[in-house]
NUDRENDO-495360 format. One record per residue: z, y, x of N, C-alpha, C in turn; residue number from 1. Coordinates in Angstrom, 2 decimals. Each point is the difference from the previous one (the first is absolute). Example, Ala and Ser with C-alpha at 12.3 -4.5 7.8 and 13.67 -1.06 7.14 Angstrom:
2
7.80; -5.69; 13.19; 0.00; 1.19; -0.89; 0.00; 1.20; 0.90; 1
-0.72; 1.05; -0.35; 0.06; 1.19; 0.82; 0.73; 1.09; -0.77; 2
***
This chain:
86
-21.27; -7.74; 15.01; 0.55; 0.12; 1.34; 1.46; -0.46; -0.04; 1
0.29; -1.06; 0.63; 1.33; -0.57; -0.01; 0.97; 0.89; 0.79; 2
1.20; 0.20; -0.57; 1.02; 0.78; 0.68; -0.09; 1.49; -0.24; 3
-1.08; 0.47; -0.64; -0.14; 1.42; -0.27; 0.91; 0.38; -1.16; 4
0.57; 1.20; 0.06; 0.85; 0.50; -1.06; -0.86; 0.49; -1.15; 5
0.42; -0.29; -1.19; -0.71; 0.44; -1.19; 0.79; 1.11; -0.67; 6
-0.70; 1.04; -0.43; 0.66; 1.10; -0.70; 0.44; -0.47; -1.38; 7
-0.83; -0.80; -0.64; 0.32; -0.51; -1.33; 0.66; -1.36; 0.14; 8
1.18; -0.12; -0.57; 0.75; -1.24; 0.03; -0.06; -0.64; -1.38; 9
0.52; -1.21; -0.09; 0.20; -0.55; -1.33; 0.99; 0.93; -0.68; 10
-0.22; 0.33; -1.25; 0.87; 0.98; -0.67; 1.49; -0.34; 0.06; 11
0.36; -1.26; -0.17; 1.42; -0.34; 0.01; 0.59; 0.18; 1.39; 12
-0.80; -0.23; 1.06; 0.46; 0.22; 1.37; 0.16; 1.49; 0.28; 13
-0.90; 0.80; -0.53; 0.11; 1.45; 0.16; 1.25; 0.52; -0.70; 14
0.26; -0.51; -1.20; 1.20; 0.41; -0.71; 1.25; -0.41; 0.77; 15
-0.01; -1.21; 0.53; 1.14; -0.48; 0.79; 0.27; 0.92; 1.18; 16
-1.05; 0.35; 0.72; 0.14; 0.89; 1.16; 0.54; 1.36; -0.42; 17
-0.52; 0.53; -1.10; 0.43; 1.31; -0.47; 1.47; -0.01; -0.42; 18
0.40; -1.02; -0.76; 1.38; -0.07; -0.46; 0.96; -0.10; 1.17; 19
-0.32; -0.85; 0.98; 0.86; -0.14; 1.19; 0.14; 1.33; 0.73; 20
-1.13; 0.66; 0.22; 0.01; 1.25; 0.76; 0.73; 1.11; -0.76; 21
-0.25; 0.10; -1.29; 0.63; 1.05; -0.79; 1.51; -0.24; -0.11; 22
0.41; -1.25; -0.18; 1.43; -0.32; -0.07; 0.68; 0.37; 1.31; 23
-0.64; -0.32; 1.12; 0.56; 0.33; 1.31; 0.10; 1.52; 0.16; 24
-1.03; 0.70; -0.45; -0.01; 1.47; 0.07; 1.17; 0.60; -0.78; 25
0.36; -0.64; -1.10; 1.11; 0.47; -0.82; 1.35; -0.52; 0.46; 26
0.00; -0.83; 1.05; 1.21; -0.59; 0.55; 0.76; -0.81; -1.05; 27
-0.74; -0.81; -0.75; 0.60; -0.84; -1.03; -0.08; -1.46; 0.40; 28
1.01; -0.76; -0.36; -0.09; -1.45; 0.13; -0.80; -0.52; -1.20; 29
-0.39; -1.26; 0.06; -0.68; -0.59; -1.16; 0.90; 0.07; -1.22; 30
1.29; -0.27; 0.19; 0.95; 0.03; -1.12; 0.11; 1.41; -0.58; 31
0.08; 1.00; 0.87; 0.11; 1.38; -0.49; -1.26; 0.40; -0.78; 32
-1.17; -0.38; 0.50; -1.24; 0.31; -0.71; -0.01; -0.71; -1.35; 33
0.39; -1.25; -0.01; 0.03; -0.76; -1.26; 0.91; 0.67; -1.02; 34
1.17; 0.42; 0.43; 0.94; 0.66; -0.91; -0.56; 1.33; -0.49; 35
-0.58; 0.76; 0.89; -0.57; 1.30; -0.36; -1.16; -0.16; -0.98; 36
-0.77; -1.07; 0.19; -1.19; -0.23; -0.82; 0.29; -0.79; -1.27; 37
1.16; -0.65; -0.05; 0.31; -0.81; -1.16; -0.76; -1.32; -0.03; 38
-0.28; -0.54; 1.18; -0.66; -1.30; 0.14; 0.88; -0.88; 0.88; 39
-0.36; -1.25; 0.15; 0.82; -0.90; 0.81; -0.33; 0.15; 1.49; 40
0.99; -0.33; 0.84; -0.23; 0.02; 1.43; -1.03; -1.06; 0.37; 41
0.01; -1.11; -0.74; -0.98; -1.06; 0.26; -1.42; 0.51; -0.20; 42
-0.22; 0.80; -1.04; -1.34; 0.55; -0.23; -0.40; 0.92; 1.14; 43
0.92; 0.84; 0.45; -0.29; 0.88; 1.15; -0.38; -0.85; 1.21; 44
0.77; -1.03; 0.26; -0.28; -0.88; 1.14; -1.35; -0.67; -0.11; 45
-0.32; -0.51; -1.18; -1.31; -0.65; -0.20; -1.13; 1.01; 0.14; 46
0.20; 1.20; -0.53; -1.02; 1.05; 0.14; -0.26; 0.32; 1.47; 47
1.07; 0.24; 0.74; -0.14; 0.39; 1.39; -0.59; -1.11; 0.86; 48
0.23; -1.24; -0.38; -0.53; -1.13; 0.76; -1.42; -0.36; -0.44; 49
-0.49; 0.67; -1.04; -1.33; -0.31; -0.50; -0.07; -1.38; -0.64; 50
1.12; -0.47; -0.52; 0.07; -1.35; -0.55; -0.27; -0.07; -1.50; 51
-0.46; 1.09; -0.59; -0.33; -0.04; -1.42; -1.43; -0.53; -0.16; 52
-0.20; -0.89; -0.94; -1.33; -0.55; -0.26; -0.84; 0.96; -0.83; 53
0.67; 0.82; -0.77; -0.67; 0.98; -0.86; 0.67; 1.35; 0.20; 54
-0.66; 1.04; -0.45; 0.58; 1.34; 0.09; 1.25; 0.08; -0.86; 55
0.95; 0.84; 0.40; 1.21; 0.16; -0.82; -0.36; 0.53; -1.38; 56
0.81; -0.35; -0.97; -0.20; 0.51; -1.35; 0.17; 1.52; 0.01; 57
-0.73; 0.67; -0.87; 0.02; 1.47; -0.01; 1.40; 0.59; -0.16; 58
0.86; -0.54; -0.88; 1.34; 0.59; -0.07; 0.76; -0.09; 1.33; 59
-0.16; -1.12; 0.71; 0.66; -0.13; 1.30; -0.62; 0.93; 1.03; 60
-1.30; 0.19; -0.07; -0.67; 0.93; 0.92; 0.48; 1.42; -0.25; 61
0.19; 0.35; -1.28; 0.50; 1.33; -0.35; 1.42; 0.18; 0.54; 62
0.85; -1.01; -0.18; 1.36; 0.07; 0.52; 0.00; 0.13; 1.52; 63
-0.88; -0.75; 0.64; -0.11; 0.07; 1.46; -0.40; 1.39; 0.45; 64
-0.91; 0.64; -0.72; -0.41; 1.36; 0.37; 1.17; 0.96; -0.07; 65
0.87; -0.19; -0.99; 1.20; 0.84; -0.12; 0.92; -0.25; 1.19; 66
0.20; -1.26; 0.34; 0.87; -0.33; 1.12; -0.51; 0.51; 1.33; 67
-1.32; 0.06; 0.13; -0.60; 0.47; 1.26; -0.28; 1.51; 0.00; 68
0.31; 0.65; -1.11; -0.26; 1.45; -0.14; -1.45; 0.34; 0.25; 69
-0.90; -0.77; -0.62; -1.44; 0.28; 0.09; -0.58; -0.03; -1.40; 70
-1.15; 0.62; -0.15; -0.68; -0.03; -1.29; -0.47; -1.42; -0.30; 71
0.13; -0.40; -1.24; -0.43; -1.32; -0.46; -1.45; -0.28; 0.39; 72
-0.85; 1.01; -0.14; -1.42; -0.19; 0.29; -0.29; -0.31; 1.47; 73
0.90; 0.38; 0.90; -0.16; -0.35; 1.41; 0.01; -1.52; 0.15; 74
0.96; -0.66; -0.66; 0.09; -1.46; 0.08; -1.17; -0.67; -0.70; 75
-0.41; 0.55; -1.14; -1.14; -0.55; -0.72; -1.26; 0.09; 0.86; 76
-0.19; 1.13; 0.66; -1.19; 0.18; 0.84; 0.00; -0.99; 1.17; 77
1.16; -0.24; 0.60; 0.08; -0.99; 1.08; -0.46; -1.35; -0.51; 78
0.45; -0.38; -1.18; -0.37; -1.30; -0.56; -1.47; -0.06; -0.40; 79
-0.57; 1.13; -0.37; -1.41; 0.02; -0.37; -0.93; -0.02; 1.19; 80
0.40; 0.67; 1.08; -0.90; 0.17; 1.13; 0.35; -0.82; 1.22; 81
1.27; -0.37; 0.14; 0.45; -0.67; 1.22; 0.15; 0.95; 1.17; 82
-0.07; 1.29; -0.28; 0.12; 1.02; 1.05; 1.32; 0.74; -0.14; 83
0.58; 0.33; 1.14; 1.24; 0.76; 0.03; -0.30; 1.49; -0.12; 84
0.89; 0.75; -0.66; -0.22; 1.45; -0.10; 0.13; 0.65; 1.37; 85
-0.66; 1.10; 0.14; 0.05; 0.71; 1.30; 1.22; 0.85; 0.12; 86
***
């Protein structure tokens, strides 16, 4: 059905949506999140735009979880299922 919303997204798109929303919830800029997480602002930007061709490397995903104040497994589950946590 064209135009219908899907609960399951491509995993990288789901991660992008989650990172954007969580960063906004924490009132952080991309630069502030990058500094807090110990990753580059460019990586944050690429993640949020869904411009990564492959999933982030596990060390970067772990750093991102620290920067977003979420459990590492939350991000792993998003990448495995393409579903956002409730």
